[in-house]
N, C-alpha and C positions, 0 to 999 in steps of 0.2 A: 632706675629699673634695669634689671638684668635678665636676659633670656638664658635658660638652662635647658639642656637636652640630655636625658639619661634613659637608657633602655627604650629609645624611640618616643619617650614621653617628654613633651615640652611644657615648661612652667616658668613663671615669672616671679622674681623676688625684688624687694625694694631695700636699698641700702639703709634707709632710715629705720627699718625694723630689725636689721641685723644686730644692732647694739642691745636689743632686748634678749638677754640670755635664756630666759625661761619660756620663750615663745618661738616656735618654728613656724614660718609662714610660707605660703606659695599660692600663686594664682594659676589655675589650670588654663590650658588652651584646648583646642579641639583635637589635637594630635596625640595618638598613642593608645587609644582605647579599642574596645571590641564591638561597640555598637555599630549597626549597619543602617543603610537607607538614609532617611532624613535625619537620623540621630547620630550618624557617624561622626567621629569615632570615639572621642572621650566624653561621652554624655554622662554627666553627674547629677542629673535632675530626675528624681522619682516621679514628679508630676508631669513628665513630658509625654507619657504614653509608651516609652521604650520598655523592653522586658526588664523586670527588676533584677534578674540574674545577670544581665549585661551591665547594669548600673553598679551592682555590687562588685563585679569583676573589674570594672573601670576604677572603682575606689581602691581595690586591692592593688591594681597595677600602679595607680598614682601614688599610693602610700609607699609601695616598694621602691619606686623611683626616688622618693624623698627620704627614705630610711626612717619611716615613722610607723608606729603601731596603729593600725586601722581603728582600734578601740579607743584611741586617745583623741580622735577627731572632735572638733567643736564646729557646729553648724549655725548658720544664721539664715533667716528667712527675709528675703528682700522683695519688696513690691514696687511696681512702677505705676504709682497713682499720683494724683494731685494732692 
């Protein structure tokens, strides 16, 4: 695992995924976004109660730091249940 910082955005990558040429991957941290209060700062969750415009801007900032097109994102839905 490697920590990267670009344009004040922190994200993690894994060496084992780097060999897959057709997939760009990153795991966000909470640093570098525009959300405030309990959602600060890099909130990327639309179900959190944060303002949607903040979340969209956070995605734009995150994608810019990763040099990827926001329209090419793939999302997963994770639940924490038994």
